[in-house]
C-alpha positions as CSV (number, residue, x, y, z in Angstrom):
1,M,3.1,-6.6,-17.0
2,K,6.9,-6.9,-16.6
3,N,7.6,-3.1,-17.0
4,Y,4.6,-2.0,-14.9
5,K,5.4,-0.5,-11.5
6,K,2.7,-1.8,-9.2
7,Q,1.3,0.4,-6.5
8,T,1.6,-0.7,-2.9
9,Y,-1.4,-0.4,-0.7
10,T,-2.4,-1.5,2.8
11,E,-4.1,-5.0,2.8
12,K,-7.7,-4.1,3.9
13,I,-9.8,-6.5,1.9
14,I,-10.0,-10.3,1.9
15,Q,-11.7,-11.6,-1.3
16,F,-13.0,-15.2,-1.5
17,G,-13.0,-16.0,-5.3
18,E,-10.8,-15.0,-8.2
19,G,-13.4,-15.2,-11.1
20,G,-14.3,-12.7,-13.7
21,F,-17.0,-10.9,-11.8
22,L,-14.9,-10.1,-8.7
23,R,-11.8,-9.1,-10.9
24,G,-13.8,-7.2,-13.5
25,F,-16.2,-5.4,-11.2
26,V,-15.2,-5.4,-7.5
27,D,-11.4,-5.1,-8.0
28,W,-12.0,-2.6,-10.8
29,I,-14.1,-0.5,-8.3
30,I,-11.4,-0.7,-5.6
31,K,-8.8,0.4,-8.2
32,L,-10.9,3.4,-9.1
33,T,-11.5,4.2,-5.4
34,N,-7.8,4.0,-4.7
35,E,-7.2,6.5,-7.6
36,Q,-10.0,9.0,-6.7
37,T,-9.7,8.9,-2.8
38,D,-7.3,8.1,0.0
39,F,-8.9,4.6,0.5
40,G,-5.5,3.1,-0.3
41,A,-6.6,-0.6,-0.1
42,S,-5.2,-3.8,-1.5
43,V,-7.0,-7.1,-1.8
44,V,-5.8,-10.5,-0.8
45,V,-7.5,-13.1,-2.9
46,V,-8.4,-16.5,-1.3
47,Q,-9.0,-19.4,-3.7
48,P,-12.1,-21.0,-2.3
49,L,-11.8,-24.2,-4.4
50,K,-8.8,-26.5,-4.8
51,N,-8.4,-25.6,-8.5
52,G,-8.5,-21.9,-9.4
53,M,-6.8,-19.0,-10.9
54,C,-4.5,-17.9,-8.1
55,D,-1.4,-19.5,-9.8
56,T,-2.2,-17.5,-13.0
57,L,-2.7,-14.3,-11.0
58,E,0.6,-14.8,-9.2
59,K,2.5,-15.4,-12.5
60,Q,1.6,-11.8,-13.5
61,N,2.2,-10.3,-10.1
62,C,-1.6,-10.1,-9.5
63,V,-1.8,-7.3,-12.2
64,Y,-4.1,-7.5,-15.2
65,T,-5.8,-5.3,-17.7
66,H,-9.5,-4.6,-17.4
67,V,-11.2,-4.0,-20.7
68,M,-14.6,-2.4,-20.9
69,R,-16.4,-2.0,-24.4
70,G,-19.6,0.0,-24.9
71,L,-21.0,3.3,-25.8
72,K,-19.9,6.5,-24.2
73,N,-22.1,9.5,-25.1
74,G,-23.3,7.5,-28.1
75,V,-19.8,6.7,-29.4
76,P,-18.4,3.1,-29.4
77,T,-15.6,3.1,-26.8
78,V,-13.0,0.7,-25.5
79,D,-11.6,1.6,-22.1
80,K,-8.5,-0.1,-20.7
81,K,-7.3,0.1,-17.1
82,I,-4.5,-1.8,-15.4
83,I,-5.8,-3.4,-12.1
84,D,-3.1,-3.6,-9.5
85,C,-5.1,-3.6,-6.2
86,I,-4.6,-7.3,-5.6
87,S,-1.5,-7.7,-3.4
88,R,-1.2,-11.5,-3.2
89,T,-3.2,-14.7,-3.2
90,V,-3.7,-17.4,-0.6
91,K,-4.5,-20.9,-1.4
92,P,-5.9,-22.8,1.7
93,Y,-5.5,-26.1,0.0
94,D,-1.8,-25.5,-0.3
95,C,-1.1,-23.8,3.0
96,W,-3.9,-23.7,5.6
97,E,-1.8,-21.7,8.1
98,D,-1.3,-18.9,5.6
99,Y,-5.1,-18.7,5.3
100,L,-5.6,-18.6,9.1
101,R,-2.9,-15.9,9.5
102,L,-5.3,-13.6,7.6
103,A,-7.3,-13.3,10.8
104,E,-4.3,-11.7,12.6
105,N,-4.2,-8.6,10.6
106,P,-6.3,-5.8,12.2
107,D,-6.2,-3.7,8.9
108,F,-8.5,-6.3,7.3
109,K,-12.0,-4.7,7.5
110,I,-13.8,-6.1,4.6
111,I,-14.6,-9.6,3.3
112,V,-16.0,-9.9,-0.3
113,S,-17.1,-13.2,-1.7
114,N,-18.4,-14.7,-4.8
115,T,-18.1,-18.4,-4.5
116,T,-21.1,-19.1,-6.9
117,E,-24.7,-19.7,-5.9
118,A,-23.6,-23.1,-4.7
119,G,-21.0,-21.7,-2.3
120,I,-23.2,-20.6,0.6
121,V,-24.2,-23.9,2.0
122,F,-24.1,-25.7,5.3
123,C,-22.6,-29.2,5.2
124,E,-23.3,-31.1,8.3
125,G,-20.4,-33.5,7.4
126,D,-17.8,-30.6,7.6
127,K,-15.5,-31.2,10.5
128,K,-12.9,-28.7,11.7
129,E,-10.1,-31.3,11.5
130,N,-10.9,-31.8,7.8
131,A,-9.9,-28.2,6.9
132,P,-9.3,-27.1,4.2
133,E,-11.5,-29.9,2.6
134,I,-14.6,-28.1,3.9
135,S,-17.2,-25.6,2.4
136,F,-16.7,-21.9,2.1
137,P,-18.9,-21.0,5.1
138,A,-17.0,-23.6,7.2
139,K,-13.6,-22.1,6.1
140,L,-14.9,-18.7,7.0
141,T,-16.2,-19.9,10.4
142,L,-12.7,-21.0,11.3
143,L,-11.1,-17.7,10.1
144,L,-13.6,-15.8,12.2
145,E,-13.1,-18.1,15.2
146,K,-9.4,-17.2,15.0
147,R,-10.1,-13.5,14.7
148,F,-12.4,-13.8,17.7
149,S,-9.8,-15.6,19.8
150,L,-7.3,-12.8,19.1
151,G,-9.8,-10.2,20.5
152,L,-10.0,-8.3,17.1
153,S,-12.9,-6.6,15.6
154,G,-15.0,-8.3,12.9
155,F,-15.6,-7.5,9.3
156,Y,-18.0,-5.8,6.9
157,F,-19.2,-8.6,4.5
158,L,-20.1,-8.0,0.9
159,P,-21.3,-11.4,-0.3
160,C,-21.9,-11.3,-4.1
161,E,-23.3,-14.9,-4.5
162,L,-26.4,-14.8,-6.7
163,I,-28.9,-16.1,-4.1
164,E,-31.6,-14.2,-2.3
165,K,-30.5,-12.8,1.2
166,N,-27.0,-14.1,0.7
167,G,-25.7,-12.3,3.8
168,D,-28.3,-13.7,6.0
169,K,-27.8,-17.2,4.6
170,L,-24.0,-16.9,5.1
171,R,-24.5,-15.8,8.7
172,E,-27.0,-18.6,9.3
173,C,-24.4,-21.2,8.1
174,I,-21.6,-19.7,10.3
175,L,-23.9,-19.9,13.3
176,K,-24.7,-23.5,12.4
177,Y,-21.0,-24.4,12.4
178,A,-20.6,-22.6,15.7
179,D,-23.2,-25.0,17.1
180,L,-21.9,-28.0,15.3
181,W,-18.3,-27.4,16.5
182,D,-19.3,-26.1,20.0
183,L,-17.5,-22.7,19.5
184,G,-19.5,-21.2,22.3
185,S,-22.1,-18.5,23.0
186,E,-19.5,-15.7,23.2
187,F,-18.3,-16.5,19.7
188,K,-21.9,-16.6,18.4
189,A,-22.6,-13.2,20.1
190,W,-19.4,-11.9,18.4
191,I,-20.6,-13.1,15.0
192,E,-24.0,-11.3,15.6
193,N,-22.4,-8.1,16.7
194,E,-19.1,-7.9,15.0
């Protein structure tokens, strides 16, 4: 995409995961929404695992072509759309501080995740000081703790993991980490309300 002029939007969405579903469905929807409304949002992709696709995305300036094949009005069709709503990637395993700095941006309003069905788990052995070598909900708890400590509002969550009541289970894990790490009742109330 060397000759492609990438659009610049305000970073409003943190996306945990860089797999095909998020890039092919969620980011595609964000691209369409940017085109058809004044939403004007870009996505920062957080690589939830040590090995992932963020380096590949960065090599192509986080721009890729979405290809959709199917029938449109009974006619075989191939639609191609350049997706340019990802502004950058963050790899917590390479720079934990870059990850935590995401909490400082008040423009972030939405968190989307797809860390597979195994991603939303509570691991009693997770310790704050082991970050980033901790589970997705533990990483998220630390991001939320920083956001809370800055006095900023919370997020709208769109967990896309394929488990029943994924949002409830994610909140449950976060509250368990709040207890495990003694983050306090005010933080827990903020999690419930924000």
